C-alpha positions in Angstrom: 20.5 -22.4 -30.6 21.4 -21.0 -27.0 21.0 -17.7 -27.5 17.5 -18.6 -28.7 16.5 -20.6 -25.6 17.9 -17.8 -23.5 16.4 -15.1 -25.3 13.0 -17.1 -24.6 13.7 -17.4 -21.0 14.2 -14.0 -19.7 10.8 -13.4 -21.9 8.7 -15.7 -19.6 10.8 -14.5 -16.3 10.3 -10.7 -17.5 7.1 -11.0 -19.0 5.7 -12.4 -16.2 7.5 -11.0 -13.1 5.8 -7.4 -14.5 2.4 -9.2 -15.4 2.5 -9.9 -11.9 4.3 -7.1 -10.4 1.4 -4.5 -12.5 -2.2 -6.6 -12.1 -0.5 -6.3 -7.9 -0.3 -2.5 -8.2 -3.7 -3.0 -9.9 -5.1 -4.1 -7.5 -4.5 -1.0 -5.4 -3.6 2.4 -8.3 -4.0 4.2 -4.8 -1.5 2.6 -2.9 0.6 2.9 -5.9 0.1 6.6 -6.0 0.8 7.0 -1.8 4.1 5.5 -2.6 5.2 8.1 -5.8 4.3 10.7 -3.5 6.5 9.4 -1.2 9.5 9.5 -3.6 8.6 12.8 -5.1 8.8 14.7 -1.7 12.1 12.9 -1.7 12.9 13.6 -4.8 11.6 17.9 -4.1 13.4 17.8 -1.0 16.8 16.4 -2.2 16.9 16.8 -5.9 15.0 19.3 -7.5 12.2 20.7 -6.8 10.4 20.5 -10.1 9.0 17.0 -8.8 6.7 18.9 -6.4 4.5 19.8 -8.2 4.1 15.9 -9.6 3.1 15.2 -6.0 -0.5 16.8 -7.3 -1.3 14.1 -9.9 0.8 10.7 -8.3 -2.7 8.8 -9.3 -2.9 9.2 -12.6 1.3 8.7 -12.9 0.0 5.3 -11.3 -2.4 4.1 -13.1 -0.5 4.7 -16.5 3.1 3.1 -14.9 1.1 -0.1 -13.9 -0.8 -0.4 -17.2 1.8 0.2 -19.2 3.8 -2.4 -16.8 1.4 -5.3 -17.4 1.2 -4.5 -20.8 4.8 -4.7 -21.6 4.8 -8.0 -19.7 2.5 -9.1 -22.0 4.1 -7.8 -25.0 7.4 -10.0 -24.0 5.3 -12.9 -23.8 3.5 -13.0 -26.7 5.7 -11.1 -29.5 4.1 -8.3 -30.5 6.1 -5.2 -31.5 9.3 -7.1 -29.2 12.1 -4.6 -29.9 9.9 -2.1 -28.8 8.4 -3.5 -25.7 12.6 -4.1 -25.1 13.1 -0.6 -25.3 10.5 0.4 -23.0 11.5 -2.0 -20.5 14.9 -0.6 -20.6 13.7 2.8 -19.7 11.0 1.4 -17.4 14.0 -0.6 -15.4 16.3 2.3 -15.2 14.2 4.4 -13.5 12.7 1.7 -10.8 16.5 1.2 -10.4 17.2 4.5 -10.1 14.7 4.6 -7.3 15.1 1.8 -5.2 19.1 2.2 -4.9 18.3 5.8 -3.9 16.0 4.2 -1.0 17.9 2.0 -0.1 21.4 3.8 0.0 19.8 7.1 1.2 17.3 4.8 3.2 15.2 7.4 2.1 11.5 4.7 1.7 11.4 1.7 3.4 9.6 -0.1 0.8 9.9 0.1 -2.5 6.4 -0.8 -3.3 7.1 -2.7 -6.1 5.1 -5.8 -5.2 2.1 -3.4 -3.3 1.2 -4.6 -0.7 1.5 -7.9 -0.9 5.1 -8.8 -0.8 6.7 -6.6 1.2 10.6 -6.3 -0.6 13.5 -4.5 2.0 15.2 -1.2 0.0 18.5 -3.3 -1.1 16.4 -6.5 -1.7 14.3 -4.3 -4.1 17.5 -3.2 -5.5 18.9 -6.6 -6.5 15.8 -7.8 -7.6 15.8 -4.7 -9.9 19.9 -5.8 -11.5 18.5 -8.9 -12.5 15.9 -7.7 -14.0 17.8 -5.1 -16.1 20.5 -7.7 -16.7 18.0 -9.6 -18.6 16.7 -7.0 -20.3 19.2 -5.2 -21.4 20.8 -9.3 -22.8 17.2 -9.5 -24.7 18.8 -6.2 -26.2 22.3 -7.2 -27.2 21.0 -9.5 -29.1 17.7 -8.2 -30.6 18.8 -9.9 -33.6 17.4 -13.1 -32.0 14.3 -12.3 -31.1 10.7 -13.4 -33.1 10.3 -11.3 -35.9 7.0 -12.2 -37.2 4.4 -9.9 -36.7 1.5 -11.4 -34.8 -2.2 -10.4 -35.0 -3.0 -12.2 -31.6 -0.2 -10.7 -29.8 -1.5 -7.7 -30.6 -4.4 -7.5 -29.9 -3.8 -9.8 -26.5 -1.7 -6.2 -25.7 -4.2 -3.9 -26.7 -7.1 -6.2 -25.1 -4.8 -6.7 -21.3 -4.2 -2.6 -21.4 -8.1 -1.5 -22.0 -9.1 -4.8 -18.9 -5.2 -3.5 -16.7 -6.6 0.4 -17.0 -10.4 -0.6 -16.2 -9.2 -2.6 -13.9 -7.2 0.6 -12.0 -10.5 3.0 -12.7 -12.6 0.3 -10.6 -10.4 -0.1 -7.4 -9.5 3.7 -7.5 -13.4 4.5 -7.3 -14.3 1.5 -5.2 -12.1 -0.2 -2.9 -9.2 -2.7 -4.2 -10.4 -6.8 -5.1 -8.2 -7.6 -3.0 -6.6 -6.3 0.4 -3.6 -7.3 1.5 -3.0 -5.1 4.2 -2.9 -5.1 8.1 -6.1 -4.0 8.5 -8.1 -6.5 6.1 -11.4 -7.2 7.5 -11.7 -9.9 9.7 -9.0 -8.6 11.8 -9.1 -8.0 15.3 -7.0 -5.0 15.6 -6.2 -5.8 19.4 -4.5 -9.1 18.7 -2.9 -7.5 16.0 -1.1 -5.1 17.7 0.9 -7.7 19.9 3.1 -9.9 19.3 2.7 -13.5 18.0 4.8 -14.8 20.7 7.3 -14.4 22.7 10.1 -11.5 21.6 13.7 -13.6 21.3 16.7 -10.7 21.6 20.2 -12.0 21.7 22.8 -9.9 23.2 26.1 -8.6 22.2 28.7 -7.9 24.7 32.4 -7.1 25.1 35.1 -8.0 27.6 38.8 -7.8 27.2 38.9 -7.1 23.8 36.2 -9.8 23.0 32.8 -10.2 21.5 30.4 -12.5 22.9 26.5 -13.0 21.7 23.9 -14.0 25.2 20.9 -15.7 24.4 20.1 -13.8 28.1 21.5 -10.5 29.9 24.2 -11.7 31.4 24.4 -11.1 34.9 28.5 -9.8 35.2 28.9 -6.1 35.4 32.5 -6.9 34.1 31.1 -6.8 30.4 29.9 -4.2 28.2 26.7 -4.0 26.0 27.2 -2.8 22.6 24.0 -4.3 21.2 21.0 -6.1 21.0 18.8 -7.8 18.5 15.7 -9.5 18.2 15.9 -13.2 16.7 12.6 -14.1 15.6 11.1 -10.7 13.6 8.6 -12.5 12.3 6.7 -12.7 15.5 6.0 -8.5 16.0 2.7 -7.3 15.7 1.2 -7.0 12.1 -0.5 -3.1 13.9 1.8 -1.1 15.3 0.8 2.3 15.1 -2.9 2.6 14.9 -3.9 4.9 17.4 -7.5 7.6 18.0 -6.8 10.7 20.1 -8.1 13.8 21.0 -6.6 17.1 22.4 -7.8 15.4 25.7 -6.3 12.5 25.8 -6.0 8.8 23.9 -8.8 7.2 23.2 -7.7 4.0 21.1 -9.3 1.2 23.9 -12.3 3.0 23.5 -12.2 2.4 19.6 -11.6 -1.2 20.1 -14.7 -1.8 22.2 -18.1 -2.3 21.6 -19.5 -1.9 17.8 -18.6 1.3 15.8 -19.0 2.7 12.8 -15.6 5.1 12.0 -16.4 7.9 9.5 -12.2 7.7 8.7 -10.6 10.8 6.9 -7.5 11.5 5.6 -7.9 15.3 4.8 -11.0 16.6 5.6 -10.4 19.5 3.7 -10.4 17.2 0.5 -14.0 15.5 1.1 -15.7 15.9 -1.7 -19.3 14.5 -1.8 -22.8 14.9 -4.1 -25.5 15.4 -2.1 -27.0 11.8 -2.8 -23.9 10.5 -0.8 -23.6 12.7 2.2 -27.6 12.2 2.8 -26.3 8.7 2.5 -24.1 9.0 4.9 -26.0 11.1 7.0 -29.2 8.5 6.5 -27.0 5.7 8.0 -25.7 7.6 10.9 -29.4 8.3 12.4 -30.3 4.6 11.9 -27.6 3.2 14.5 -29.2 6.1 16.4 -30.6 4.5 19.9 -29.2 0.8 19.0 -25.7 1.0 20.5 -23.3 1.4 17.6 -21.2 4.7 18.0 -20.4 6.8 14.9 -17.7 8.6 15.2 -15.5 10.8 12.6 -11.8 9.8 12.3 -10.0 12.0 10.7 -6.3 13.6 10.0 -7.4 16.9 10.6 -7.7 19.2 14.2 -10.9 19.0 16.3 -12.0 22.6 15.5 -11.3 21.1 11.3 -14.0 18.0 12.5 -16.2 20.6 14.2 -16.5 23.0 11.8 -17.7 20.2 8.3 -19.6 18.4 11.2 -21.6 21.8 11.9 -21.9 22.4 8.0 -22.9 19.4 6.8 -25.5 18.9 9.7 -23.7 15.6 10.8 -23.8 15.4 14.6 -21.7 12.9 15.4 -18.1 12.3 17.8 -15.0 13.0 16.6 -11.3 12.2 17.4 -7.5 12.9 15.7 -5.9 9.8 13.5 -2.4 9.5 11.5 -2.5 10.5 7.9 -1.3 7.7 6.5 -3.0 5.3 9.3 -6.1 6.3 7.8 -5.2 5.8 3.9 -3.5 2.0 5.0 -6.4 1.4 6.7 -8.9 2.6 3.3 -8.7 3.8 0.4 -11.2 5.7 0.6 -12.2 9.7 1.9 -14.0 9.8 3.8 -14.4 5.8 4.2 -16.8 3.9 6.7 -14.9 0.6 8.9 -18.0 -1.4 11.0 -16.1 -2.2 14.2 -17.2 -4.4 17.1 -14.7 -5.2 20.1 -11.7 -4.6 17.7 -12.5 -6.9 14.5 -12.7 -5.2 11.4 -16.4 -6.6 9.9 -16.7 -4.4 6.6 -14.9 -1.5 5.3 -16.8 0.4 2.2 -16.1 3.4 0.8 -18.2 6.1 0.4 -19.1 5.7 -3.1 -21.0 2.5 -1.7 -22.2 3.2 1.0 -24.7 0.8 2.4 -28.4 1.1 3.3 -29.8 1.1 7.2 -30.8 -1.9 6.5 -27.2 -4.2 5.5 -25.5 -1.7 7.7 -27.7 -3.2 10.3 -27.4 -6.8 9.0 -23.3 -6.0 9.3 -23.9 -5.9 13.5 -27.0 -7.5 14.0 -27.2 -10.7 12.0 
């Protein structure tokens, strides 16, 4: 009776966590694929080059993993094919535990992406979380004879329905934008303010004198102390955005971008932009509609000035262009290219290129 109760609790805990984690990543499969690319890049360098080709198919791999993660969680809770679900969960959690341990021990990937951008865990926190899950899953595996053995037609259709809905949501999020934006560059954020600490930064100073270590809240004026290390006491007030920058060969243009009304066309890689004739026409019409309105349209891309200049010339677009870091661009928007409406550094709206707004709707964003 006790074992059955513990198994029931384990099913709810493990199943619930897998569903929660999977749904967060279903919300943003592109973000999960970016994280997978980081892992494949590290493994290709540290372990074997066989991981290198996987970077090209990281998105379908990410979609498969997150959808299966949700489906397995549902199978565990509704009781459909429990033994099969547990065997698959063992394989999945062993894979995740290896990833998180490797990240933590070798300090390779500082954020596992277990809960997307919604909940940030340190590598070791991610590893300990996976260890707890591994223990619970192995416990259910060891005592699998205590699992309910009745066939559940209801559970079957709930699982299939969940799989189909999760897959549909993932595809929709890829072709549009995440349903919920958990990132620092979400709509309504003022980048200028987010680049500043929310309060005064406070530090403690570890000093040494005559073999004795002493901690101070202020740097001591006594020069007989030897400085050892400085620790930030309130890291929660650090800027939410620390890596936003825009530049050209002539210099930095970050302050310029964060002033006035700007329509940014963001691209993480000019060479990978694939626009249909209709999509390019809609973007071109949008650019032309802002001429003489005080809104400056700028291409910001993780590419060279020469590449941007040639691209704009080839597409017949007459706008300015600046460079940015690819990781930052991908963090701002999950679309290549993507549209970001800025006013005095505040993100008003973001659009996937497939959802480029009409000139009338776009003007209403700036001039309500």
